[in-house]
Rosetta silent file (secondary structure, phi, psi, omega in degrees, C-alpha in Angstrom):
SEQUENCE: MSMQRRPEQEVLLTPAEVAKLFRVDPKTVTRWAKAGKLTAVRTLGGHRRYRKSEVQVLLGIDAKEARNV
SCORE:     score description
SCORE:     0.000 S_00000001
   1 L     0.000  124.654 -178.058   -2.948   -2.639   18.319 S_00000001
   2 L   -90.271  148.971  179.831   -0.978   -4.467   15.640 S_00000001
   3 L   -97.654   89.134  179.724    1.277   -2.713   13.152 S_00000001
   4 L  -107.615  140.267  175.771    0.166   -4.110    9.804 S_00000001
   5 L   -76.678  137.569  173.896    1.109   -2.642    6.455 S_00000001
   6 L   -73.059  144.122 -177.746   -1.754   -1.678    4.234 S_00000001
   7 L   -57.072  -30.853 -177.606   -1.680   -3.577    0.921 S_00000001
   8 L   -77.148  -11.495  178.229   -1.446   -0.335   -1.041 S_00000001
   9 L   -84.336  116.665 -179.893    1.770    0.653    0.744 S_00000001
  10 L   -84.260  136.432  176.164    4.721   -0.517   -1.318 S_00000001
  11 L   -79.094  129.347 -179.439    7.864   -1.574    0.518 S_00000001
  12 E  -111.394  143.056 -179.919   10.828    0.469   -0.707 S_00000001
  13 E  -114.141  148.971  175.504   14.475   -0.563   -0.548 S_00000001
  14 L   -79.102  162.631  176.060   17.586    1.587   -0.448 S_00000001
  15 H   -56.522  -37.273  179.670   20.275    1.224   -3.120 S_00000001
  16 H   -65.428  -39.022  178.902   22.469   -0.543   -0.539 S_00000001
  17 H   -66.628  -42.000  177.897   19.735   -3.081    0.247 S_00000001
  18 H   -65.469  -43.389 -179.717   19.173   -3.812   -3.452 S_00000001
  19 H   -59.828  -39.947  179.580   22.921   -4.064   -4.041 S_00000001
  20 H   -63.463  -41.309  179.715   23.233   -6.597   -1.217 S_00000001
  21 H   -64.091  -38.219 -178.714   20.491   -8.778   -2.741 S_00000001
  22 H   -91.099   -7.517 -177.525   22.188   -8.757   -6.165 S_00000001
  23 L    59.446   49.171  176.174   25.709   -8.858   -4.694 S_00000001
  24 L  -132.706  173.583  177.268   26.807   -5.756   -6.579 S_00000001
  25 L   -75.390  145.311  178.142   28.003   -2.261   -5.664 S_00000001
  26 H   -56.459  -31.065  177.638   25.267    0.317   -4.877 S_00000001
  27 H   -65.574  -28.880  176.284   26.543    2.464   -7.763 S_00000001
  28 H   -65.499  -40.298  178.335   25.701   -0.417  -10.097 S_00000001
  29 H   -61.766  -41.350  178.296   22.092   -0.274   -8.885 S_00000001
  30 H   -63.898  -40.233  178.022   22.040    3.460   -9.683 S_00000001
  31 H   -64.833  -39.237  177.481   23.388    2.765  -13.177 S_00000001
  32 H   -60.810  -41.391 -179.832   20.677    0.144  -13.721 S_00000001
  33 H   -65.156  -42.873  179.152   18.052    2.735  -12.758 S_00000001
  34 H   -65.158  -31.104  179.651   19.528    5.316  -15.141 S_00000001
  35 H   -82.784   -6.535  178.591   19.541    2.682  -17.913 S_00000001
  36 L    86.168    9.793  179.644   15.861    1.890  -17.261 S_00000001
  37 L   -80.340  -18.895 -177.123   16.458   -1.653  -16.023 S_00000001
  38 L  -145.006  137.604 -178.205   15.075   -0.793  -12.588 S_00000001
  39 L   -88.885  124.629  177.466   12.531    1.863  -11.590 S_00000001
  40 E   -99.821  138.257  173.828   13.722    4.368   -9.005 S_00000001
  41 E  -108.017  132.055  179.477   11.315    6.264   -6.780 S_00000001
  42 E   -93.443  135.435  175.480   12.626    9.566   -5.435 S_00000001
  43 L   -80.076  172.588  177.203   12.031   10.540   -1.823 S_00000001
  44 L   -61.183  -28.377  178.790   11.249   14.115   -0.829 S_00000001
  45 L   -84.582   -0.955  177.724   14.940   14.475   -0.003 S_00000001
  46 L    91.279    4.737  179.789   15.945   13.322   -3.502 S_00000001
  47 L   -81.900  150.461  178.813   17.177    9.861   -2.505 S_00000001
  48 E   -87.877  139.565  172.961   16.478    6.850   -4.689 S_00000001
  49 E  -134.343  153.657 -175.567   14.370    3.971   -3.444 S_00000001
  50 E  -125.744  140.423 -179.091   13.377    0.803   -5.282 S_00000001
  51 E   -69.616  126.416 -179.154   10.171   -1.207   -5.078 S_00000001
  52 H   -59.549  -38.864 -178.946   10.768   -4.496   -3.299 S_00000001
  53 H   -62.490  -39.807  179.612    8.211   -6.241   -5.527 S_00000001
  54 H   -68.642  -40.551  178.556   10.087   -5.182   -8.687 S_00000001
  55 H   -63.215  -41.477 -179.933   13.428   -6.283   -7.249 S_00000001
  56 H   -64.589  -36.936  176.884   11.954   -9.674   -6.316 S_00000001
  57 H   -63.204  -43.949  179.626   10.664  -10.148   -9.859 S_00000001
  58 H   -64.767  -32.036  178.272   14.142   -9.426  -11.224 S_00000001
  59 H   -79.992  -12.637 -179.307   15.612  -11.894   -8.750 S_00000001
  60 L    81.042   25.868  179.093   13.048  -14.516   -9.805 S_00000001
  61 L   -93.691  125.980  178.935   11.446  -14.769   -6.362 S_00000001
  62 L   -84.474  174.792 -173.775    7.754  -15.676   -6.465 S_00000001
  63 H   -60.209  -37.809 -179.945    5.113  -14.360   -4.053 S_00000001
  64 H   -66.558  -43.889  178.667    5.336  -17.356   -1.686 S_00000001
  65 H   -68.272  -33.617 -176.036    9.097  -17.062   -1.347 S_00000001
  66 H   -60.428  -31.830  179.982    8.869  -13.271   -1.027 S_00000001
  67 L   -64.995  -25.900 -177.967    7.071  -13.550    2.302 S_00000001
  68 L   -92.278   -6.678 -177.575   10.131  -15.270    3.748 S_00000001
  69 L   -89.864    0.000    0.000   12.671  -12.762    2.413 S_00000001
């Protein structure tokens, strides 16, 4: 049985993962979310997560490149 993600399941990134991609501090990512530059999704525990697809758009990565990231 293979473990495939369903298309409707969005991949979420932690603030640290987003910060690493942009080469900034995780607190900067939180400030961007508060300023409305990035959409944060809250987990049941209250932690922020960010949609990988949205982050890739901001980074300028197209769909073909995204598969390799």
